ROSE-13327 format. One record per residue (C-alpha): y, z, x. Coordinates in steps of 0.5 Angstrom, whole numbers, plus 500, padded with zeros to 3 digits. Example, Ala and Ser with C-alpha at 12.3 -4.5 7.8 and 13.67 -1.06 7.14 Angstrom:
2
491516525
498514527
This chain:
496
712620656
717619651
723615653
730616648
734610648
740607644
742600642
744595637
745588636
747583631
743577629
746571632
749566627
744561628
738565629
733564634
726565633
721565639
718558636
712558638
715553643
714558649
709563651
709564658
705570658
709573664
703579664
706586664
712587667
709592672
703588673
707582675
711586680
705589682
702583683
708580687
707585692
700585692
700577694
705579699
700584702
695578702
691581696
693576690
693581684
695588681
688592680
686593673
692590669
691589661
696585657
696582650
691577653
686583652
686585645
684590641
682597643
681597650
681604650
675608653
673603658
679602661
683609661
678614659
682619664
689618662
694623661
696625654
702628655
709626652
716628654
723625653
729622657
735619655
737612656
744609655
745604649
748599654
743599660
746595666
752593662
757588665
763585663
762581656
764575659
757574662
754568660
748564661
746556661
740552663
740545666
741539662
745539656
750545657
749550652
752556654
752562650
756569652
754575650
760577646
757573641
751578639
755581634
760580628
766583632
766581640
768586644
769592639
763597640
760599633
762606631
759607624
753612623
747610627
741606624
735609628
729605629
723606634
717603637
710605641
708602647
703602652
705605659
700607664
697605671
696598671
698596664
705597661
708593655
715597656
718590658
718588650
721594648
726594654
728587652
729589644
733595647
738590651
739586645
741592641
745594646
749587646
749588638
752595639
757593644
760587639
761590632
754593631
750591624
755592619
759596623
753601625
750601632
742602633
739608636
732606639
727610640
721608645
715612645
710611651
703612650
697612655
691609650
690616647
689616640
691623639
698622643
699615639
698619632
703624635
708619637
708616630
709622627
715624632
718618631
718619623
719627623
723628629
727622630
728620623
727613624
728608618
724602621
719601627
720594631
717592638
710596638
706593643
700598644
692597646
690601640
696603636
695598630
688601630
690608630
697608626
696602621
694607615
700612617
705606616
702604610
702611607
709612608
712605606
713602613
713595615
712594622
715588626
710588633
707584638
700585636
693586640
688590636
685587630
689591625
696588628
693582624
689584619
693589615
699589610
704593614
704589621
707582622
707580630
711575633
705573638
698571637
695576641
689575645
684572640
689566637
691565644
684564646
683559640
689555642
687554650
680552647
682548642
686544647
680543652
676541646
682535644
680533652
673531650
670536654
662537654
662544655
666550654
666556659
670562656
671568661
674575659
675582661
669586660
672591655
672593648
674588643
671582647
667580641
673580636
676575641
670571643
669570635
675565635
673560641
666560638
668558632
672552634
666550639
661550634
665546629
666541635
659541636
660543643
656548647
660555649
658560654
661567653
662571660
665577661
668580668
669587670
676588672
679589677
675583679
671585686
668578688
672573685
668567689
662569685
666569679
669562680
662559682
659562676
664559671
664552675
656552675
656553668
661548665
659542669
663536671
665534664
666542662
672546661
673553664
678558659
680564662
683570658
685575663
692578665
696574670
694577677
686577675
686570673
690568679
685571683
679567680
683561681
685562688
678563689
676557686
681553690
679556697
672554695
674547693
672548686
678546682
676539681
669540680
670541672
674537667
680542666
681549667
685553661
688560660
690564654
698566654
698571659
697565665
704562662
708565667
712562673
709567678
702564677
705557677
708559684
702562687
698557685
702551688
702544687
694543688
694546680
699541678
696538671
689542672
690548669
692548661
695554658
696556651
704558650
706562644
713562645
718556647
718555655
724557657
725553664
726547660
729549654
737549653
739552647
744557644
738561642
734561649
741561653
743568649
736571651
737569658
745572658
743578654
737579659
742578665
747583663
743588659
736588661
736591668
730595665
726589664
722589670
718582669
725578668
724571664
717571661
713572654
714579654
722579654
722573649
717577645
722583645
728579644
725576638
723582635
730585635
733579632
729579626
730586625
738585626
737579621
734584616
738589617
744585616
742584609
742591607
747593602
748600602
745606606
740605611
734608609
727608610
726604603
732599604
730598611
723596610
724592604
729588608
724587614
718585609
723580605
724576612
723569610
723562613
727565619
729561625
728565631
729559636
723562640
717559635
715553633
715555626
719559621
717566621
716570615
713577613
712577606
707581601
700579604
694583605
694580613
699577617
699572623
706569622
705565629
700560629
702554632
703553639
705549645
700548651
703548658
701546665
704548672
708543676
710545683
711552681
714551674
710551667
712545664
710542657
703538656
703539649
708540643
707545637
700544635
697548629
691553631
685551628
683554621
676553623
677560626
676564619
681569620
687563621
683560615
684567611
691567613
693560611
690561604
694567603
701565606
700558606
703554612
710555615
715550616
716547623
723550626
728545626
730542632
736545636
């Protein structure tokens, strides 16, 4: 299925980058929504959801029978538009931002020749990343309503796929050959990087994406705003090791790609001389009680259990542990980014306060009151009606990808062509997104892991609060070491 969308936006003067500070992996928009409904019915999970926390090519094992059909439907360039005076602010310091600040000409729609951009996202039963592209579309819509990019609106095409390699390759070619997109931003797909990386390289496209598959991080033509499942799991295990646990149990979904993900945590544990037990579970989890008992027994009283699942699947394990009285039987519980959502914190309740520690790839929105965060919330409220999961990591990723793209597009002198746009994307250097711990750089490197510093958050009465500030992912992971050797270590984003 293919969705046609129009949108545009102008890079905010202060720039805001998902500064590693946040990362409340809201799970997939639909997965969270399904899980909420399931909880209301007493089931506590949305079966079989796969998100960014699951990585690489989750292809055959997860959705062998999915349809490969594609279709196109138009979507407004100003979804959910409301008066441009709409604004958002979060408690505390009173930093209020109006969406009229999206562009250089508040309240004046862009009328120039459209700049065509495209994306490919997984959207199938149990696995939807459409919130990311839909939030990018909302950002572009806000820009289009307020002067555009140098007077040009952005026309944004979103191609959705069902983990079918032939369909994904066809989507890429349609975006280029039929839709004539000059840039690719917001790609978020279980296997798209594996399928299309050579195609983008051949055509000279430099993709700004949300990574899952290894090729999203190990190739020259993909730079992600997130860490993906391997490096997020690194962060969760790294925090557990910093608390001097005597053993780590790392448990994740039993899908293709688990070996790639597990290699990072294994390297960190080996360097710390701490034994690690690697487990996998078939999802949807049928017997959460048995899973929780196995994890706790393997970890022991001074050990840590670290999960790499989507929010609904992690929740069913943690609720089983609570039901059985196991939450205090280990030193701590950890989780990769998808668990960083208030949905999970609210569902668990206060018994898990300061017991679960979650890797956060982006700045925590609940406690952040900055111009960047408030602009994100204001755009989401006014233009983001299609973003089903609301505030969370996925919509933050879409916001960040869009703001980086607009920042790059504003630097283009002359015509917006494939060559000029992708040169601008590749040239983004030390950009402060307001959403990440570090300044974000694309650059001419053989691989890209530009987001490699994170937070750790923990539940506190239904909210995720910061347990540890910006911390570098350890270069004990050989992939992190290789990236830093090539690109160095990015500077910290300045304080707001």
